N, C-alpha and C positions, 0 to 999 in steps of 0.2 A: 504494500500500500504506500503510494507516494507521500501521502500526508504523514504517516507514521515515520517514514524514513527521512523526511525533509530536514535539511540543515540550514534552510533559508532563515534569515532573521525574522521575516514575516511571511507566514504561510496562510493563505486563505483556502478554506475547504467549503465549497458550495455543493449542496446535495439535495436530492429529492426526499420526500417523506418515506420513511421506512428503509432508507439506504444504509442505515447503521451509523449515521453521522455522530450522534451522541455517544454511541458505544465506542467508536474509534477515538473520539475526543477524550473520553474517560480513560481508555487504555493508554493513550499517549501521555496523559497527565500522570498516571501511576508509574509508567516507565521512566519518565523524567525524574520522579521522586526517588525511585529505586536507584537510578544511576547517580544521583547527587543527594545522598542522605543528609549531608550537612547543610543543604540549602532548602529554601522554602519555594513551593510552587503554588500558584493561585488559579482558581477556576471561577470565571465571572459569568453571571447570568443576569438577564434584565430585571428580574424581580425576586424577592425572597420566596414567593410562592413556587417559582421554578427551582430555586435551590432545594426546597423541600421535596419537590416532585422528582427532580432529576438527580441532584447530587446525593441526597440522603438515601436514595434507593439504589441507584446504579453502582456507586462506589463500593458500598459494603458487599453487594452481590459479587462484583468482579474481584475484589480483594479476597473474598472467601474462595472463589473459584481458583485463584492463583496461589492459594495456600498461605497468604499473609495474615498475621494477626493485626487487629486494629482496635481503636476505640473512637467512637463517634461522639463528638461534643456538639450537640445541636444548638445549645445556647450561644456558644462562641463561633458556630458555623465552621468547624474544623474537624478533620479526621486525622488521627495520629496512627501511623503505621509503626508497629513495634520494630525498633532498631533502625528505622528509616526516616523518622521525623514526620512533619505534618504537611497536609494539603489544606489550604484555606479557601473558603468560598465567600464571595462577595457579590452583593447586588449592585447593579449600575443604575438603578432607578433614581437614586440620589447621588450623583457623582461627587458631591462635596464630602461624602463620607469615605471616599477612597483616599485615605491619608494615614500617616502614622505607622507605616510598616514598609519593609523591603522584601522583594522576592527575586528569584532567579529566572523563573519561567512563568508565563501567563498564557492562559487560553480563554477566549471569549466565545460563548455559545449563544446563538439566536440573537445576534446584534440588531437585526432590523425590526425587532419588536419595538424598540425605542425610536423616537423621532430622530431625524438626521442631526438636529442641533444637540440634543441630549447625548446621543451616542458619540458625537465628536468631542464633547467635553469629557465624557467618561474615558474615551480612548487616550486623550492627553494625560489624564490623571493616572491611567494604568501604565503608560510609558514612563511616567515619573517614578512609579513604584518599582519598575522592573530593572533594578540596578544592583542586586546582590551579585557579587563577583565569584566566579568559579575559579578555584586555584589551578585547575588543569587547563585554563584558557578557553574553555567552551564558551561560545558567545551566548548572550542572553537572547531569548526568542519570545515573540508574541504571536500566537496563532489565533485565527478566527474561524469558527465553523458556523454555518448558517444555512437555513432553507432560503432560497431566493424569494424576496418579497418586493419585486419590482426594482426600479432604478433608485435604490435608497443608499444608505451609508456603505454597505458592503460593495455595491457596484462602483460607487465613487472611489473607494479606497483601493480596490483590487482590479479595477478595469481602467477607469479614466485617469487614476493617479498611479498606475502600476509602474514599479521601478524594477527593471530586469536584474539589476545588480543585487538587490536585497529581497525581492519578493518572489513568491511562487504561488500560482493559482491552481488548485486541484478541483476537478469536477467529478461528480458521481451521480448516477441516476438510480432510481428505485429498482430498475431492472437488473442492476448489477448485484443486488443482495440475493444470493442463491438460497438463503435460509428462510426467505419469506414464503408463505403458502401462496399458491397461484391465485386463490380466492381474494387475497388482499389486493393484488394489482388489478384483477378483474373488476372488483368493486370500485376502486378508485377510478378506473376508466369509465365505468358506467355512471358514476355519480358526479364527477367534476366537469365543468364546462371547459372548452378547448384552451383558453388562456391559462387556467389554473393547472391543467394537465401538463402544459409545458413547464411551468414553474415547479409543481409539486411532484411530478414523476420524472421529468427529464433533467431537472436542476438548471433550467435555463432562465435567464433574466427576461421577463416580459413586463410590459407596462400594466401594473395593477393599481396604480394610484394617479390616474389622470382622468379628466372628464367627469361624468357623473358617477356616483358611487354604485348605484344599482343599475348597471348598464344593461342588464338582461330584462328589465321590467318594461312591459308594453301595456298601456292602459286598455287597449282593445283586446289584445290576445289574452290578457290575464283578468278580464272582467268576468264576473259571475252575477247572475240575477238572484242567487241564493239569498234567502232571508232566514231569520230565526224561526224555527218551528217549535211546536209544543214540547217535543221530547228531546230537544237539543241540550247537551251540556255546553256551557259557555266557558271558553278559555280566553282569559283576558291578560294581555301584556300591559304592564303598568309602569309608567315613568312618574317620578315624583319631582315636582317643582312648585314652589310657592306661587300661587296665582296661575298655575298652568300645569296641573296634573293630567297628563294625557293617557287615555286608555284605548286599547285596540281590542275589540270584542270579536273573537274567532269562534267558529265551530269546526269540527273535524268530520268530514263527510267521506266515508270509505277510505280513510287514511290520508285524505287530502285536506290541508288547512285552508279555510276560507275566512277572510276578514269581512265581517258582515255589518259592523257598526263601529263608530268611533265616538269619543267624547273628550271634553276638557272641562275640568272643574278647578276650583281655587285651592282646595286642600284635601287632606286624607279623609276628614269627616264628611266632606261633600262627596267623595268617592263612594263611601258607604251609603249615603242617602240616595245617590244616583242609581246605584246598583239595586238597592232594595226597592226603590220606586219603580224602576223600569223593568226589572226582571225578578219580580217577587217570588216566583215559584220555581226558579231555575236552579239547577246545580251549577255553582260557579267555582272555577279554579282560577286563581290569580297568579300570574308569573311576574313578580315585581323586580325592579331594580334592587340588586342586593344591598346597595347602600341604605335602603330603607330600614334595615335592621338597626341602624345607628341614627339615621337622620330623623329630625322632628320638624315637619313642614310648618305646623301651626298648633303644637300641642306639647304637653309634658310627656306624652307617650311617643314611642317610635312609630313610624308609619306602618311597619309590619305588625306591630302589636295591636294597633287600632283595627286593622283588617282582620286579624285573627280573633279579636274580641267580638267583632261583628258576626263571626260564625262562618266566614269564607274559608275555603280550602286554599292553602298557600303552597306554592311550589317555587322555592327560591334557592339558588346555589349559595355556597359558602362565600363566594366572591363572584363578581361579574367576570365573564369571559373577556378576552381581548376583543376589541372592536372589530378587528380584521376577521376574526373567526365568525362573529355574527354576520358580517357582510358577506363572507364567502358562503356561509350556509344558506343565506337568503337568496343570493344570486344563483346558487346551484338549483334551488327549487324553482326560481323563475325560469332558468334555462331549460329545465326538464318539464316545464308546464305543470308543476305540482304545488303551486301556491297561487291562489286567486283572491280577488278583492271585488266586493260590490262597490263599484266606482260611484254609483248614485248615492249610496249611504255613507261613503267614506271619502269625500272629495279632498279633504285636507291631507289625508295619508297618501292618496294617489299623487297629489301635487308634490308631497315631500319625497316620495320615491323617484319621481321624475326629476326633481331639481337639486337634491343634495349633491354637492360636488366635493372634490378633494381640495384641501388647502395647500399652502406652499410647503408644508412639511409632509405631504402625502397622507394626511389624516382626513377623515370625513369632517366637513365644516361644522363648527359649533356656532350657535347664534345666541345673542343675549335676548332676554325678554321671556314672555310666557307663551306656552304652546307653540313653539317654533318648529321649523322643519326637522331639526335633529331630535326634538322631543317626540315627534310623531314616528319617525323611523325607529327610534330607540324602543318606544313602547311596543311596536309590532314585533321587532326582532328579538326582544327579550323572550317572548313566547316561542318564536320560531326556533331560536337556537336551543332553548331548553328542551323542546320536544322533538326536534328534527335535526339535531346537530350531527355532523359527520366527525366521528372520533376514530383515531387509528385502531384502538382496541375493539371498537364495535364492528369493524370490517371482518374480523375473525368470526363474528357471530352472524355475518351475512347481510350487513347493510345498515340502513338508518335505524336510529333509536326511535321507536314509536311510542 
């Protein structure tokens, strides 16, 4: 593997989903530590959540497989390998915290989850930490591994600013991982639209962050005359904002989500009043913004607590997914004609899906004020992602989570 063997000062590894990118990054980090037991190595991820999900699971498993004893210190975010010293894990979400230590080797995973600006600041901070000197003269290295997320920081650093004297770019596609079951790739090919297949299977850079965000939405093609029926269960995506709590009322018809009504009210108490007044006999499941577990729009109680106290069923994740994941999931359903909207009943949400664009950082535009475009798309896609998300582990079970 070129990435494992690379002696370049800066090696970029861009790879498709399931290509083994994080596995190889983990392996290289451990090998660097074993080769230099007196020096420290660092593994950087965009968020502390990913440190928990990736670093605290993969590293112990791999060290055990390799026969090394270790002690995992989750509070300090370090793993100590017996007789070989420590690997430290750091988040890049707040670059100002990347201070106060020195390391010999650094590897950055999933850099393009962060904005271009934040990643640039984090990288400069990481370079400043990467100065611990090896007595044998081995040069310090900073490696970066990432899934391609359009023409963002990774592309800028390893393509437009590529330096042949110090840099190496390694590419890998999902097809190269012979350990994957055939079903995994088949499901990816069936579920993703063409531009995402190029990025997430082939490891190619494609433009994922220009123009409108929901590029596969068509108000005519995705219109449905479906309205609420007596026996329908209502699935409501809910965004919280003072003076602009947007709700997206869905039904699921033969496994297909349909947005049938929309609303906007001032606060969480008005959400309760609206739902009880307009849908008094309906079974209602609410899929809210996860921040509602802490936020209080206009009450001493949290938004989620108010909804639960009112008797509604709540389906909320421990934390909100990355915005790009909600966007990709929703665009995939539009591409496959598996998500419809009653445009007559939901004109504001239709307008929002048509008009929301990417900002200068390649992120979906955010707007100030109440019941804005991004509030409408957020409310709808909280539900869509929660019930219809495409997750790697779910492909082994045969497709969408229903």
